[in-house]
PyMOL CGO cylinders between C-alpha atoms (Angstrom):
from pymol import cmd
from pymol.cgo import CYLINDER

trace = [
    CYLINDER, 60.32, 19.79, -27.44, 60.16, 23.55, -27.21, 0.3, 1, 1, 1, 1, 1, 1,
    CYLINDER, 60.16, 23.55, -27.21, 58.61, 25.64, -24.41, 0.3, 1, 1, 1, 1, 1, 1,
    CYLINDER, 58.61, 25.64, -24.41, 55.87, 26.59, -26.65, 0.3, 1, 1, 1, 1, 1, 1,
    CYLINDER, 55.87, 26.59, -26.65, 55.01, 22.92, -27.70, 0.3, 1, 1, 1, 1, 1, 1,
    CYLINDER, 55.01, 22.92, -27.70, 54.82, 21.86, -24.25, 0.3, 1, 1, 1, 1, 1, 1,
    CYLINDER, 54.82, 21.86, -24.25, 52.80, 24.97, -23.24, 0.3, 1, 1, 1, 1, 1, 1,
    CYLINDER, 52.80, 24.97, -23.24, 50.17, 23.93, -26.08, 0.3, 1, 1, 1, 1, 1, 1,
    CYLINDER, 50.17, 23.93, -26.08, 50.12, 20.32, -24.86, 0.3, 1, 1, 1, 1, 1, 1,
    CYLINDER, 50.12, 20.32, -24.86, 49.37, 21.23, -21.23, 0.3, 1, 1, 1, 1, 1, 1,
    CYLINDER, 49.37, 21.23, -21.23, 46.67, 23.83, -22.25, 0.3, 1, 1, 1, 1, 1, 1,
    CYLINDER, 46.67, 23.83, -22.25, 45.17, 21.04, -24.48, 0.3, 1, 1, 1, 1, 1, 1,
    CYLINDER, 45.17, 21.04, -24.48, 45.41, 18.66, -21.42, 0.3, 1, 1, 1, 1, 1, 1,
    CYLINDER, 45.41, 18.66, -21.42, 43.88, 21.32, -19.12, 0.3, 1, 1, 1, 1, 1, 1,
    CYLINDER, 43.88, 21.32, -19.12, 41.00, 21.92, -21.57, 0.3, 1, 1, 1, 1, 1, 1,
    CYLINDER, 41.00, 21.92, -21.57, 40.37, 18.12, -21.62, 0.3, 1, 1, 1, 1, 1, 1,
    CYLINDER, 40.37, 18.12, -21.62, 40.54, 17.71, -17.62, 0.3, 1, 1, 1, 1, 1, 1,
    CYLINDER, 40.54, 17.71, -17.62, 38.35, 20.59, -17.33, 0.3, 1, 1, 1, 1, 1, 1,
    CYLINDER, 38.35, 20.59, -17.33, 35.72, 18.96, -19.81, 0.3, 1, 1, 1, 1, 1, 1,
    CYLINDER, 35.72, 18.96, -19.81, 35.96, 15.70, -17.76, 0.3, 1, 1, 1, 1, 1, 1,
    CYLINDER, 35.96, 15.70, -17.76, 35.65, 17.34, -14.71, 0.3, 1, 1, 1, 1, 1, 1,
    CYLINDER, 35.65, 17.34, -14.71, 32.41, 19.36, -15.97, 0.3, 1, 1, 1, 1, 1, 1,
    CYLINDER, 32.41, 19.36, -15.97, 30.97, 16.03, -17.05, 0.3, 1, 1, 1, 1, 1, 1,
    CYLINDER, 30.97, 16.03, -17.05, 31.80, 14.44, -13.80, 0.3, 1, 1, 1, 1, 1, 1,
    CYLINDER, 31.80, 14.44, -13.80, 30.10, 17.17, -11.85, 0.3, 1, 1, 1, 1, 1, 1,
    CYLINDER, 30.10, 17.17, -11.85, 26.98, 17.03, -14.24, 0.3, 1, 1, 1, 1, 1, 1,
    CYLINDER, 26.98, 17.03, -14.24, 26.94, 13.21, -13.38, 0.3, 1, 1, 1, 1, 1, 1,
    CYLINDER, 26.94, 13.21, -13.38, 27.37, 13.67, -9.73, 0.3, 1, 1, 1, 1, 1, 1,
    CYLINDER, 27.37, 13.67, -9.73, 24.44, 16.35, -9.90, 0.3, 1, 1, 1, 1, 1, 1,
    CYLINDER, 24.44, 16.35, -9.90, 22.38, 13.99, -11.95, 0.3, 1, 1, 1, 1, 1, 1,
    CYLINDER, 22.38, 13.99, -11.95, 23.21, 11.03, -9.57, 0.3, 1, 1, 1, 1, 1, 1,
    CYLINDER, 23.21, 11.03, -9.57, 22.28, 13.04, -6.43, 0.3, 1, 1, 1, 1, 1, 1,
    CYLINDER, 22.28, 13.04, -6.43, 18.97, 14.15, -8.04, 0.3, 1, 1, 1, 1, 1, 1,
    CYLINDER, 18.97, 14.15, -8.04, 18.27, 10.51, -8.92, 0.3, 1, 1, 1, 1, 1, 1,
    CYLINDER, 18.27, 10.51, -8.92, 18.82, 9.29, -5.31, 0.3, 1, 1, 1, 1, 1, 1,
    CYLINDER, 18.82, 9.29, -5.31, 16.66, 12.06, -4.08, 0.3, 1, 1, 1, 1, 1, 1,
    CYLINDER, 16.66, 12.06, -4.08, 13.94, 10.64, -6.61, 0.3, 1, 1, 1, 1, 1, 1,
    CYLINDER, 13.94, 10.64, -6.61, 14.48, 7.20, -5.45, 0.3, 1, 1, 1, 1, 1, 1,
    CYLINDER, 14.48, 7.20, -5.45, 14.38, 8.02, -2.02, 0.3, 1, 1, 1, 1, 1, 1,
    CYLINDER, 14.38, 8.02, -2.02, 10.80, 9.67, -2.66, 0.3, 1, 1, 1, 1, 1, 1,
    CYLINDER, 10.80, 9.67, -2.66, 9.83, 6.59, -4.55, 0.3, 1, 1, 1, 1, 1, 1,
    CYLINDER, 9.83, 6.59, -4.55, 10.80, 4.43, -1.56, 0.3, 1, 1, 1, 1, 1, 1,
    CYLINDER, 10.80, 4.43, -1.56, 8.74, 6.66, 0.67, 0.3, 1, 1, 1, 1, 1, 1,
    CYLINDER, 8.74, 6.66, 0.67, 5.96, 6.39, -1.64, 0.3, 1, 1, 1, 1, 1, 1,
    CYLINDER, 5.96, 6.39, -1.64, 6.11, 2.53, -1.84, 0.3, 1, 1, 1, 1, 1, 1,
    CYLINDER, 6.11, 2.53, -1.84, 6.18, 2.26, 2.11, 0.3, 1, 1, 1, 1, 1, 1,
    CYLINDER, 6.18, 2.26, 2.11, 3.23, 4.56, 2.46, 0.3, 1, 1, 1, 1, 1, 1,
    CYLINDER, 3.23, 4.56, 2.46, 1.32, 2.36, -0.13, 0.3, 1, 1, 1, 1, 1, 1,
    CYLINDER, 1.32, 2.36, -0.13, 2.39, -0.68, 1.39, 0.3, 1, 1, 1, 1, 1, 1,
    CYLINDER, 2.39, -0.68, 1.39, 0.88, 0.53, 4.88, 0.3, 1, 1, 1, 1, 1, 1,
    CYLINDER, 0.88, 0.53, 4.88, -2.22, 1.50, 2.96, 0.3, 1, 1, 1, 1, 1, 1,
    CYLINDER, -2.22, 1.50, 2.96, -2.66, -2.12, 1.38, 0.3, 1, 1, 1, 1, 1, 1,
    CYLINDER, -2.66, -2.12, 1.38, -2.06, -3.52, 4.83, 0.3, 1, 1, 1, 1, 1, 1,
    CYLINDER, -2.06, -3.52, 4.83, -4.91, -1.26, 6.38, 0.3, 1, 1, 1, 1, 1, 1,
    CYLINDER, -4.91, -1.26, 6.38, -7.17, -2.09, 3.63, 0.3, 1, 1, 1, 1, 1, 1,
    CYLINDER, -7.17, -2.09, 3.63, -6.54, -5.90, 3.88, 0.3, 1, 1, 1, 1, 1, 1,
    CYLINDER, -6.54, -5.90, 3.88, -7.15, -5.43, 7.75, 0.3, 1, 1, 1, 1, 1, 1,
    CYLINDER, -7.15, -5.43, 7.75, -10.43, -3.56, 6.83, 0.3, 1, 1, 1, 1, 1, 1,
    CYLINDER, -10.43, -3.56, 6.83, -11.44, -6.46, 4.23, 0.3, 1, 1, 1, 1, 1, 1,
    CYLINDER, -11.44, -6.46, 4.23, -10.59, -9.08, 6.98, 0.3, 1, 1, 1, 1, 1, 1,
    CYLINDER, -10.59, -9.08, 6.98, -12.58, -7.17, 9.46, 0.3, 1, 1, 1, 1, 1, 1,
    CYLINDER, -12.58, -7.17, 9.46, -15.49, -6.88, 7.05, 0.3, 1, 1, 1, 1, 1, 1,
    CYLINDER, -15.49, -6.88, 7.05, -15.68, -10.36, 6.54, 0.3, 1, 1, 1, 1, 1, 1,
    CYLINDER, -15.68, -10.36, 6.54, -15.64, -11.31, 10.00, 0.3, 1, 1, 1, 1, 1, 1,
    CYLINDER, -15.64, -11.31, 10.00, -18.31, -8.73, 10.56, 0.3, 1, 1, 1, 1, 1, 1,
    CYLINDER, -18.31, -8.73, 10.56, -20.61, -10.36, 7.72, 0.3, 1, 1, 1, 1, 1, 1,
    CYLINDER, -20.61, -10.36, 7.72, -19.84, -13.77, 9.11, 0.3, 1, 1, 1, 1, 1, 1,
    CYLINDER, -19.84, -13.77, 9.11, -21.01, -12.76, 12.30, 0.3, 1, 1, 1, 1, 1, 1,
    CYLINDER, -21.01, -12.76, 12.30, -24.21, -11.03, 10.91, 0.3, 1, 1, 1, 1, 1, 1,
    CYLINDER, -24.21, -11.03, 10.91, -25.01, -14.19, 8.90, 0.3, 1, 1, 1, 1, 1, 1,
    CYLINDER, -25.01, -14.19, 8.90, -24.64, -16.15, 12.21, 0.3, 1, 1, 1, 1, 1, 1,
    CYLINDER, -24.64, -16.15, 12.21, -26.84, -13.81, 14.14, 0.3, 1, 1, 1, 1, 1, 1,
    CYLINDER, -26.84, -13.81, 14.14, -29.60, -13.86, 11.37, 0.3, 1, 1, 1, 1, 1, 1,
    CYLINDER, -29.60, -13.86, 11.37, -29.45, -17.71, 11.24, 0.3, 1, 1, 1, 1, 1, 1,
    CYLINDER, -29.45, -17.71, 11.24, -29.91, -17.91, 14.95, 0.3, 1, 1, 1, 1, 1, 1,
    CYLINDER, -29.91, -17.91, 14.95, -32.79, -15.23, 14.80, 0.3, 1, 1, 1, 1, 1, 1,
    CYLINDER, -32.79, -15.23, 14.80, -34.50, -17.53, 12.14, 0.3, 1, 1, 1, 1, 1, 1,
    CYLINDER, -34.50, -17.53, 12.14, -34.24, -20.51, 14.41, 0.3, 1, 1, 1, 1, 1, 1,
    CYLINDER, -34.24, -20.51, 14.41, -35.85, -18.24, 17.36, 0.3, 1, 1, 1, 1, 1, 1,
    CYLINDER, -35.85, -18.24, 17.36, -38.38, -17.30, 15.13, 0.3, 1, 1, 1, 1, 1, 1,
    CYLINDER, -38.38, -17.30, 15.13, -39.42, -20.88, 14.13, 0.3, 1, 1, 1, 1, 1, 1,
    CYLINDER, -39.42, -20.88, 14.13, -39.37, -22.16, 17.57, 0.3, 1, 1, 1, 1, 1, 1,
    CYLINDER, -39.37, -22.16, 17.57, -41.47, -19.07, 18.65, 0.3, 1, 1, 1, 1, 1, 1,
    CYLINDER, -41.47, -19.07, 18.65, -43.80, -19.67, 15.68, 0.3, 1, 1, 1, 1, 1, 1,
    CYLINDER, -43.80, -19.67, 15.68, -44.23, -23.54, 16.87, 0.3, 1, 1, 1, 1, 1, 1,
    CYLINDER, -44.23, -23.54, 16.87, -44.80, -22.42, 20.54, 0.3, 1, 1, 1, 1, 1, 1,
    CYLINDER, -44.80, -22.42, 20.54, -47.43, -19.85, 19.68, 0.3, 1, 1, 1, 1, 1, 1,
    CYLINDER, -47.43, -19.85, 19.68, -49.04, -22.66, 17.44, 0.3, 1, 1, 1, 1, 1, 1,
    CYLINDER, -49.04, -22.66, 17.44, -48.94, -25.06, 20.55, 0.3, 1, 1, 1, 1, 1, 1,
    CYLINDER, -48.94, -25.06, 20.55, -50.25, -22.72, 22.91, 0.3, 1, 1, 1, 1, 1, 1,
    CYLINDER, -50.25, -22.72, 22.91, -53.12, -21.71, 20.30, 0.3, 1, 1, 1, 1, 1, 1,
    CYLINDER, -53.12, -21.71, 20.30, -54.03, -25.58, 19.94, 0.3, 1, 1, 1, 1, 1, 1,
    CYLINDER, -54.03, -25.58, 19.94, -54.11, -25.89, 23.60, 0.3, 1, 1, 1, 1, 1, 1,
    CYLINDER, -54.11, -25.89, 23.60, -56.44, -22.89, 23.92, 0.3, 1, 1, 1, 1, 1, 1,
    CYLINDER, -56.44, -22.89, 23.92, -58.64, -24.25, 21.23, 0.3, 1, 1, 1, 1, 1, 1,
    CYLINDER, -58.64, -24.25, 21.23, -58.96, -27.62, 22.93, 0.3, 1, 1, 1, 1, 1, 1,
    CYLINDER, -58.96, -27.62, 22.93, -60.10, -25.93, 26.19, 0.3, 1, 1, 1, 1, 1, 1,
    CYLINDER, -60.10, -25.93, 26.19, -62.70, -23.83, 24.66, 0.3, 1, 1, 1, 1, 1, 1,
]
cmd.load_cgo(trace, "trace")
């Protein structure tokens, strides 16, 4: 091979290597962007998980409070019934004395 042919081959190879390097750099840059987006998404997922956990705790607390309120209302109803009976008994005693 002649010097001119060798130069032509090396020039061609250098151009190909440069194109491959350009593609590699572009792919590496895109990869970095995708990793950053993935990190953002992971952070968002973690934040949403925390919000869901907080919401579940709130729902549980609300259910507990609703159950406690129902118990108090039932107890109040029993007290009302007993007081009504007691008042009726006292009125009956007053009416029999009079």
